[in-house]
C-alpha positions in Angstrom: 0.0 0.0 0.0 1.3 3.4 -1.0 0.2 6.3 1.2 0.6 10.1 0.8 0.4 12.1 4.0 0.0 15.8 3.4 0.9 17.4 6.7 3.1 20.4 7.6 4.2 19.1 11.0 7.2 16.8 10.6 6.6 15.1 13.9 3.0 14.2 12.9 4.3 12.8 9.6 6.9 10.7 11.5 4.3 9.3 14.0 2.0 8.2 11.2 4.9 6.8 9.1 5.9 4.7 12.1 2.3 3.4 12.3 2.1 2.6 8.6 5.5 0.9 8.8 4.0 -1.7 11.1 1.5 -2.6 8.4 4.3 -2.7 5.7 2.9 0.3 4.0 5.0 2.9 2.1 4.4 6.5 3.1 5.5 9.7 1.3 5.2 12.9 3.3 4.4 16.3 1.8 4.8 19.4 3.9 2.3 21.4 1.9 -0.9 21.0 0.0 0.8 22.3 -3.1 3.6 19.7 -2.9 1.0 17.0 -2.2 -0.9 17.9 -5.4 2.4 17.7 -7.3 3.1 14.3 -5.9 -0.3 13.1 -6.8 0.3 14.2 -10.4 3.6 12.4 -10.5 2.9 9.2 -8.6 0.2 6.6 -7.8 -1.1 6.4 -4.3 -3.7 4.0 -2.8 -4.8 6.6 -0.3 -4.2 10.2 0.8 -4.1 11.4 4.4 -4.7 15.2 4.4 -4.3 17.7 7.2 -6.6 20.7 7.0 -4.6 23.6 8.4 -1.3 24.2 6.6 0.4 27.4 5.4 -0.6 28.4 1.9 -3.3 26.2 0.5 -5.4 24.4 3.1 -6.4 20.8 3.0 -10.0 21.3 2.0 -8.9 23.3 -1.0 -6.5 20.5 -1.9 -9.2 17.9 -1.7 -11.4 20.0 -4.0 -8.5 20.1 -6.5 -8.3 16.3 -6.3 -12.0 15.9 -6.8 -12.0 18.3 -9.8 -9.5 16.2 -11.7 -10.7 14.6 -14.9 -8.7 11.3 -14.5 -9.0 8.3 -12.2 -7.1 10.1 -9.5 -10.3 12.2 -8.8 -11.6 9.2 -6.9 -8.5 8.8 -4.8 -9.5 7.9 -1.2 -8.9 10.9 1.1 -8.8 10.7 4.9 -8.7 14.1 6.7 -6.4 14.0 9.7 -7.1 17.1 11.8 -6.8 18.6 15.3 -9.7 20.9 14.5 -12.8 19.9 16.6 -15.5 22.2 15.3 -18.9 20.7 15.8 -19.8 20.4 12.1 -16.3 19.8 10.8 -16.8 16.1 10.0 -20.0 16.8 8.0 -18.3 19.7 6.1 -15.3 17.5 5.2 -17.4 14.7 3.9 -19.6 17.1 2.0 -16.6 18.8 0.4 -15.0 15.5 -0.8 -13.3 13.7 2.0 -14.0 10.0 2.5 -13.2 9.8 6.2 -12.2 12.1 9.0 -9.8 11.2 11.9 -9.0 13.5 14.8 -5.5 14.0 16.2 -3.9 12.4 18.0 -4.6 9.5 15.6 -4.8 6.0 17.2 -3.2 3.2 15.1 -6.4 1.1 15.2 -8.5 4.1 14.0 -6.1 4.8 11.2 -6.0 1.1 10.0 -9.8 0.8 10.3 -10.4 3.9 8.2 -7.9 2.8 5.5 -9.3 -0.8 5.5 -12.9 0.5 5.0 -12.0 2.7 2.1 -9.8 0.1 0.4 -12.5 -2.5 0.8 -15.1 -0.2 -0.7 -12.9 0.3 -3.7 -12.1 -3.4 -4.0 -15.8 -4.3 -4.0 -16.3 -2.9 -7.4 -17.3 0.6 -6.3 -14.6 2.0 -8.5 -13.8 5.5 -7.3 -14.6 6.0 -3.7 -16.6 9.2 -4.3 
């Protein structure tokens, strides 16, 4: 499994990488939404983990860019990983194109459960997650 984690905090990227290493997954980290979008252009990922609050472009704008694509990557599964706890945040993220929302600090079992659900949906013939 090849994962892209778009997150400006290097410590958060490291913690999630260590979790994904346990499962044998490969993770690429991007410190900005702009770099994350460039990596999506250039590489194939099974899933994207996206922080919401980053300098420059925010995570929701990046997700809207992904969903606006005209190729298969528009359906790339995206899990928001955020410390924001606004009451309606989960609903907003799902409405704006995210597939799942996890809140920091992320527990390993929650991360693996969310990834498993999304990959299973895609494998069951649903094609693009959206």
